[in-house]
C-alpha positions in Angstrom: -26.0 -21.7 4.6 -26.8 -18.0 4.1 -28.3 -18.5 0.6 -30.5 -21.4 1.9 -31.8 -19.3 4.8 -32.9 -16.3 2.9 -36.0 -17.7 1.1 -37.2 -19.3 4.4 -37.0 -15.9 5.9 -39.0 -14.3 3.1 -36.1 -12.6 1.4 -37.1 -12.6 -2.2 -34.7 -10.0 -3.6 -32.5 -10.9 -6.6 -29.2 -12.3 -5.3 -25.9 -12.3 -7.3 -23.2 -14.7 -6.1 -19.5 -14.1 -6.8 -17.3 -17.1 -6.2 -14.1 -15.2 -5.5 -12.7 -11.7 -5.0 -12.1 -11.1 -8.7 -15.6 -11.9 -9.7 -17.0 -9.7 -6.8 -14.9 -6.7 -7.9 -15.8 -7.3 -11.6 -19.5 -7.3 -10.6 -19.2 -4.2 -8.4 -17.1 -2.2 -10.9 -18.9 -3.4 -14.1 -15.9 -5.0 -15.7 -15.0 -8.3 -17.3 -18.0 -10.6 -17.6 -20.1 -7.8 -16.0 -19.0 -5.0 -18.3 -22.6 -4.7 -19.7 -24.1 -4.2 -16.2 -25.2 -0.7 -15.6 -23.1 1.1 -12.9 -26.3 2.9 -11.9 -27.7 -0.5 -10.7 -25.5 -1.0 -7.7 -26.4 -3.6 -5.1 -28.5 -2.5 -2.1 -26.4 -4.7 0.2 -23.2 -6.8 0.0 -22.7 -9.9 2.1 -18.9 -10.3 2.1 -17.1 -13.4 3.3 -13.6 -12.5 4.6 -12.2 -15.9 3.6 -12.5 -15.6 -0.2 -10.3 -17.6 -2.6 -7.3 -15.6 -4.1 -7.3 -12.4 -2.1 -9.3 -12.0 1.1 -12.5 -10.1 1.6 -10.8 -7.3 3.4 -9.2 -6.3 0.1 -12.6 -6.3 -1.6 -13.9 -4.1 1.3 -10.9 -1.7 0.9 -11.5 -1.3 -2.8 -15.2 -0.7 -2.2 -14.5 2.0 0.4 -11.8 3.6 -1.8 -14.2 4.2 -4.7 -17.0 6.8 -4.6 -19.4 4.7 -6.7 -19.3 1.8 -4.1 -18.4 3.6 -0.9 -22.0 4.0 0.3 -23.1 0.4 -0.3 -23.8 -1.3 3.0 -21.6 -4.3 3.7 -22.3 -7.2 6.1 -19.1 -9.0 6.8 -19.4 -12.8 7.4 -16.5 -14.8 8.7 -15.7 -17.9 10.7 -12.5 -16.2 11.8 -12.1 -15.5 15.5 -8.9 -13.4 14.8 -9.1 -10.0 16.5 -7.3 -8.4 13.5 -10.1 -9.5 11.1 -12.7 -8.0 13.4 -10.8 -4.7 13.9 -10.0 -4.2 10.2 -13.6 -4.4 9.1 -14.7 -1.4 11.1 
């Protein structure tokens, strides 16, 4: 839904989609299939779904915040979860 709404709201920036946590971390840390991506070309914003396949989005967020090269990237957390712990852990 988010991807479909962006163009209709005049968001024309390049968008990279990671299908799971491993792909997201590989993209952010320039490894695996993204090893040729320049670490100086970090995303301006990350839209992060907490309910990712394999490990959850909170682990991606923890790894981002634990690493100086990704710590400053703004993250918008998206979730359908109403669990209080999910909301509290993203602060």
